[in-house]
Phi, psi and omega in degrees: 000125188264346184253154174288320183202145174254130178254120184257122180235103172286143179225129168221107177055047177242035183308319184291339185257342186303314182303318180295318180297311183292318177300325180293332175284317181297337177287346180280104187261161177091008182228152171269097189255140164245140180247109180263112180251117181260109178274120188261057176075036180296151176227025183249015183093001180302314186297319179298317179294321180295324177297323174295313182298324179295324178285326187280328185236122183287349177281341189270131172231123183261131177244126183257138173212155173292161186302108179232350179101165187292328180296312178300318181299313181294317181296320177300314183293323178303317180293330184266356183292147183244043180207166180284333184239147181231132172246147180248143175215121175287149189295337179258009173255174176205153180268153170272158181303147179063030175292314189284326190308293182298325183293312180292323177300317179299313185291327178292328181267354176233082188296341179282350181279119181259345184209130172228154180208169181230173169289162178209163183253130169281132178232155179272186184294343175265010180063031175267138184295142177250295177200145175279156188298312186296329179294336181281343188242085176299337178296333182258330187305325182291351182280348184231164178263130184302139176067017176253111186267005178293148176285139184227138176283143179270128174285130183052063187298327180298316179294320181293313187282340175285335178276334186218111180281074194263355187267121172272129185305319183286358177257005192261143160235136178233159168279131186299317182296327182288317182289329175292317178299323181285348177099007179065209181268134187282114181286350181278344179276135181275354178192171175059024180294334178292311179302315178302317181295317180296323179295319178291325175295328179297342177274351187259345183170197184288143173240130183230162182210161168233144178278359178294135176281118184241357179205160177248134181254116184280122179271099178263144180301135179235162171280145184281324200292271189299313183296317182294315182291326175298320180293319179297318178295320179294320177299318178301315179296318181294316179298317178296316183295309183286334179294344178283345183291138186297339181277351180278127184276162177297323178297319179297315180299320180296317182288329176294320177291328174297319178298314179298317179297319177300317181291328173295320176300319178297319179300311181291329178297317181289334176280351181083013179270085192296318182296315180295320179299316182294317180297320178290323178296319178297316180294319178299320178295320178296318182287325181211091182284096174222176193303315185295321179290326174298315180299321179295318179296313181297321178299316182292323177296313179299318180295319181294317180294321178297318179297316180297320180295320178296320179296322180294321179294319180296320183281000000 
């Protein structure tokens, strides 16, 4: 392997975001980096810009494929990577300076570590911060010491990560041999293939993290319907599949189902189906009584009472 690290960027119609993403990788100094950009049949001018980038930067290698989806794109690039370590970056995300340095150093000095990740910031279309990932997950927050940016191994990572889908793909570095051994990203899943992959990697070796925010995740408006329900169904399948592993505890399975139930409540809440949202929020609270589930129940009660009051005024 001739490179220190391979950075894999799948692209489908992200022409407006590619320069920011690629520049954020080029800012990572002190490494022999290759940037593998898999264009998945874009028709927005991305390919023309990528051909320019390939000529302009010797780190960039463009791989073209017909529209097959992000799973195929990532798996293709993993096979073509020329390094021991692989980092992932979505085309509409970007890294902060010195993202790679401490992370790669940790993995090189801890050969048993097959996966590392960091905290990250959700930002809006104006790149204004919304919330960092770890703050959203009280189930995970207790695993680290505040303001300590050192990388730390997770005890029983499969149980921890099955309860809290806390890993952002663009914050990840993996060992190439480990992700190949784990089977890469599962093409049979219609969504959540990244979470599934991290869980399978957790069976292969050490998983470590830092609470330092090293990348920004752009929150772009999505449709709720098909994509959201596909993700919920995929999560259900993953929880059932991984829950069969002997190292997964009964408590973990219960909290994983609480997480899925909570997300179904969110789905119905956005559809305006108040009764279904409330019932799922109540069940999630019963399965895992923590602050976010309490807030969801109180929100649904308030929303329901407001709706009833409006109906009374109309009548």
